[in-house]
Every structure is written in structure tokens, then in C-alpha cells.
C-alpha positions as CSV (number, residue, x, y, z in Angstrom):
1,M,44.9,133.8,146.9
2,S,48.3,132.2,146.5
3,R,48.5,128.7,144.9
4,L,48.0,125.9,147.4
5,R,51.4,125.0,148.9
6,A,50.7,122.8,151.9
7,L,48.0,120.5,153.4
8,I,47.9,120.4,157.2
9,F,46.1,117.4,158.7
10,D,44.5,116.8,162.0
11,V,44.9,113.1,163.1
12,D,42.1,111.6,165.2
13,G,38.9,111.5,163.1
14,T,40.6,113.1,160.1
15,L,43.4,110.7,159.1
16,A,41.7,107.7,160.7
17,D,38.5,107.2,162.7
18,T,40.3,106.3,165.9
19,E,38.1,107.6,168.7
20,R,35.5,105.0,169.4
21,D,37.3,101.7,168.9
22,A,40.9,102.7,169.7
23,H,41.2,105.7,172.1
24,R,38.1,104.8,174.0
25,V,39.0,101.2,174.4
26,A,42.6,102.1,175.4
27,F,41.2,104.4,178.1
28,N,38.9,101.7,179.4
29,R,41.7,99.2,179.6
30,A,43.9,101.7,181.5
31,F,41.0,102.4,183.9
32,S,40.7,98.7,184.6
33,E,44.4,98.2,185.2
34,F,44.4,101.1,187.7
35,A,41.2,99.6,189.4
36,L,39.1,102.7,188.6
37,P,35.4,102.1,189.2
38,F,34.1,103.3,185.8
39,E,34.4,102.9,182.1
40,W,33.4,105.0,179.1
41,D,30.6,103.7,176.9
42,V,30.3,105.1,173.4
43,P,27.9,108.0,174.2
44,T,29.9,109.0,177.3
45,Y,33.1,109.2,175.3
46,G,31.4,111.2,172.6
47,K,30.3,113.7,175.2
48,Y,33.8,114.2,176.6
49,L,35.4,114.4,173.2
50,K,34.3,118.0,173.4
51,I,37.3,118.4,175.8
52,T,40.5,118.4,173.7
53,G,43.3,116.3,175.1
54,G,43.2,112.9,176.9
55,K,44.5,114.1,180.2
56,E,42.1,117.1,180.1
57,R,39.3,114.8,179.1
58,L,39.8,112.5,182.1
59,R,40.1,115.5,184.5
60,G,36.8,117.0,183.1
61,Y,35.0,113.6,183.6
62,L,36.2,113.3,187.2
63,Q,35.1,116.9,188.0
64,D,31.6,116.0,186.7
65,H,31.6,112.8,188.8
66,P,32.6,113.6,192.4
67,Q,31.6,110.1,193.5
68,Y,34.7,108.8,191.8
69,P,38.3,109.1,193.1
70,Q,39.6,112.7,192.3
71,L,43.0,111.9,190.9
72,S,46.0,114.1,191.2
73,D,47.7,115.6,188.1
74,S,50.5,113.1,188.5
75,E,48.1,110.2,188.7
76,I,46.3,111.3,185.6
77,R,49.6,111.6,183.7
78,E,50.5,108.1,184.8
79,I,47.1,106.7,183.6
80,H,47.4,108.6,180.4
81,R,50.9,107.2,179.7
82,R,49.6,103.7,180.1
83,K,46.6,104.5,177.9
84,T,49.0,105.7,175.2
85,A,50.9,102.5,175.3
86,L,47.7,100.5,175.1
87,Y,46.5,102.6,172.2
88,G,49.7,101.7,170.4
89,E,49.0,98.0,170.9
90,I,45.5,98.4,169.6
91,I,46.6,100.4,166.5
92,A,49.2,97.8,165.7
93,E,46.4,95.3,165.2
94,G,45.3,97.3,162.2
95,I,42.0,98.4,163.7
96,A,42.1,102.0,162.4
97,P,42.8,102.2,158.7
98,L,43.1,105.6,157.0
99,R,39.8,107.1,156.0
100,P,38.7,106.9,152.4
101,G,40.7,109.2,150.2
102,V,43.4,110.1,152.7
103,K,46.3,108.1,151.3
104,R,45.3,109.0,147.8
105,L,45.4,112.7,148.7
106,L,48.7,112.3,150.6
107,D,50.3,110.6,147.6
108,S,49.0,113.1,145.0
109,A,50.0,116.1,147.2
110,A,53.5,114.7,147.6
111,A,53.8,114.0,143.9
112,A,52.7,117.6,143.1
113,G,55.4,119.0,145.4
114,L,53.0,120.2,148.1
115,R,54.3,120.2,151.7
116,L,52.5,118.0,154.2
117,A,52.1,118.7,158.0
118,I,50.2,117.5,161.0
119,A,48.6,119.7,163.7
120,T,47.1,117.6,166.5
121,T,46.7,117.6,170.3
122,T,47.2,113.8,170.5
123,T,50.6,112.6,171.7
124,P,53.6,112.1,169.3
125,D,53.6,108.4,170.3
126,N,50.0,108.1,169.1
127,V,50.7,109.8,165.8
128,A,53.7,107.5,165.3
129,A,51.7,104.4,166.0
130,L,49.0,105.4,163.5
131,L,51.4,106.4,160.8
132,Q,53.5,103.3,161.1
133,S,50.4,101.0,161.1
134,N,49.0,102.6,157.9
135,L,52.1,104.0,156.0
136,G,54.9,101.8,157.2
137,E,58.2,102.6,158.9
138,G,58.6,105.8,156.8
139,G,55.2,107.1,157.6
140,W,56.4,109.9,159.9
141,N,58.9,111.1,157.4
142,R,56.2,111.7,154.8
143,F,55.4,114.9,156.6
144,D,57.5,118.0,156.6
145,Y,56.5,118.8,160.1
146,I,54.4,117.1,162.8
147,G,53.1,119.3,165.6
148,A,51.6,117.1,168.3
149,G,50.8,116.8,172.0
150,D,51.7,119.4,174.6
151,I,54.1,121.3,172.2
152,V,51.9,124.5,172.6
153,P,50.4,126.2,175.7
154,Q,46.8,125.8,174.7
155,K,45.1,123.0,172.9
156,K,42.3,123.2,170.3
157,P,40.0,125.1,169.9
158,A,42.8,127.7,170.6
159,A,44.8,128.5,167.4
160,D,48.2,127.7,169.0
161,I,48.9,124.4,167.3
162,Y,48.1,125.7,163.8
163,Q,50.1,128.9,164.4
164,H,53.0,126.8,165.5
165,V,52.9,124.6,162.5
166,L,52.6,127.5,160.1
167,Q,55.6,129.1,161.7
168,R,57.6,125.9,161.4
169,L,56.6,125.5,157.7
170,G,57.5,129.1,157.1
171,L,54.3,129.6,155.1
172,A,51.4,132.0,155.2
173,A,48.0,130.7,156.1
174,A,46.7,131.7,152.7
175,D,49.1,129.2,151.1
176,C,47.7,126.3,153.2
177,L,44.6,124.2,153.8
178,A,43.7,122.5,157.0
179,L,41.8,119.2,157.1
180,E,39.8,118.6,160.2
181,D,36.8,116.6,161.5
182,S,35.5,118.5,164.5
183,E,34.2,121.9,165.6
184,N,37.2,122.3,168.0
185,G,39.6,121.6,165.2
186,L,37.7,124.0,162.8
187,R,37.8,126.8,165.4
188,S,41.5,126.2,166.0
189,A,42.4,126.4,162.2
190,L,40.1,129.4,161.6
191,G,41.8,131.2,164.5
192,A,45.0,130.8,162.5
193,E,43.3,132.2,159.4
194,L,43.4,128.9,157.5
195,A,40.8,127.7,155.1
196,V,39.4,124.4,156.5
197,L,37.9,121.3,154.9
198,I,35.8,119.1,157.3
199,T,35.3,115.4,156.9
200,Q,32.9,114.7,159.8
201,T,32.6,111.5,161.8
202,E,30.0,109.6,163.8
203,Y,31.1,111.6,166.8
204,T,31.2,115.1,165.2
205,Q,28.1,115.1,163.0
206,G,25.8,117.8,164.0
207,Q,28.5,120.1,165.3
208,D,28.7,123.7,164.2
209,F,30.9,123.8,161.1
210,S,30.1,127.4,160.1
211,G,33.1,128.9,158.4
212,A,34.3,125.7,156.9
213,L,35.2,125.7,153.2
214,R,33.1,122.5,152.8
215,V,31.8,119.7,155.0
216,L,31.9,116.2,153.7
217,D,31.2,112.7,155.0
218,Q,34.6,111.6,153.5
219,L,37.2,112.5,150.9
220,G,36.0,109.7,148.6
221,E,37.7,107.2,146.3
222,P,37.0,106.4,142.6
223,G,33.8,104.4,142.7
224,Q,33.1,105.5,146.3
225,P,32.7,109.3,146.2
226,G,32.2,111.5,149.2
227,K,29.2,113.6,149.7
228,V,29.2,117.4,150.3
229,L,27.1,118.0,153.3
230,Q,27.5,121.8,153.8
231,G,28.9,124.4,151.4
232,R,28.2,125.8,148.0
233,D,28.1,122.3,146.4
234,A,25.9,120.7,149.1
235,S,24.4,117.3,148.2
236,E,26.9,116.7,145.3
237,S,29.1,113.6,145.2
238,V,32.8,114.2,144.8
239,V,36.2,112.5,144.9
240,V,38.3,115.2,146.5
241,D,41.6,115.8,144.6
242,L,44.0,118.7,144.4
243,D,42.1,120.2,141.5
244,T,38.9,120.1,143.6
245,L,40.7,121.8,146.5
246,E,42.1,124.5,144.2
247,H,38.7,125.1,142.7
248,W,37.0,125.3,146.1
249,L,39.6,127.7,147.5
250,A,39.3,130.0,144.5
251,A,35.5,129.9,144.5
252,G,35.1,130.2,148.3
């Protein structure tokens, strides 16, 4: 295959573990402000993470719980807007650091001249908050292109967002690697014919990651390696760098 020319990152769960203590908490604060008679505990939120997109997640939950107010699309959008603002406040507190190895890989990829992109279904405001909190004011500009939110018709596991990002980068899928944490993200990237590296989370462990290049618990840092959970090197410890990625892509 062609030499690796770009890395395309998912955000939630991949760049940072934001779901349990940031997104979930922001949703619950918004529910309270709107006097809704429910909140999402950790297991419940994990169940509904299978639905991609916050507005879609809330709609799915309400459909499963007819005893609660069945909100209109405009009411759900209003709640979600408030949730997004609350999420930004939570992230600004520094509650969601980048996962081990992420900043190291971003830095080394940029130094090597690789292009960097994001493909996510979270809102641009959420992406901006996370990048600013962890990478400073210039965090957004470290990426050649950021595809986020409702920019495409169908969210993950549909391939739309990855196809869109590839088009904007002007690169073939064979020149790029996607980094994801979930089965929905994996299916989306595979649908765009990308090779995919998975770093699973508490919420995504046990999902079906067949077709992934490798599945790890984290990318790892010197002195704190990640562990390969699935793939040709299963059970090995590794600090994932560009040479590792090139080797895995060549070996399959």
C-alpha cells in the first residue's frame, strides 16, 4: 500500500475518555434544568451510547420509555444545545485529558509531515472545547480538516463522515489510518475502506471489533505501554508510534 500520509481521529473515547464523566454529566444537568423526570446512570448511558449522536440518543431513550414526556424535535434540539454548553463548562475544568499516547502521536505525526484530521459525530463546539482544554488556543488548527456534527446526512456506523473527510483531504483511503474506540466507529471507517486502529474504553470493551487492524487498551507512553488485545500481536505490550503503524499496515 502507499506510505501513510494521514491519521484521522475520532474524538469521544479516542482522543479523550469523555463519555462517562463529561457527556453523561452534561446531559443529566440539562435534564435537571429542563425539569425532566429522569437521569442517566453509568450503565444506562453505556446502553444508549450504541446510538450515535446526542439528539438521536435522547430520542431513542424516550422511545424506549413512553412513561416520560415525548419531546418534539425542537425541544430535543434545545435540550441538546444546553447540554453542549454545559459540556464545554465541564471540559474547561480539565476533567478529560487526552488518552495516553495521543498527544505524543499527534506531535510525531505533525513532525513527520503527516496530515491530521478528525471524523466525529459530536458537535464542532464539543470538539473545540476538548481541543482547547488539552492543546490550547491553537488546538483546532493542528488538524488539516475537522469533520464534525451534522455535516453529513448519516452518522456512524454509516461511512458518510469518513468519506467526507477523505474527500476534503483529497487522499485515498489506502493512504490513511483511522483511529477509533467503538464498533460504530469501526464500521463507519471500514465502510470508507480505511484501515482502523481501535483503542477501546470502559464502555466499548466487548464490542465486535472484527476487521480492525489491531485492538489495544491504549496507545501507550514510554514506561506505560499499551497492550494489544486483538490482532496478530495479541497480548504484546507496545508504545504505538509511526513506525509501529507502518509495520502493522504493511503486515496486515
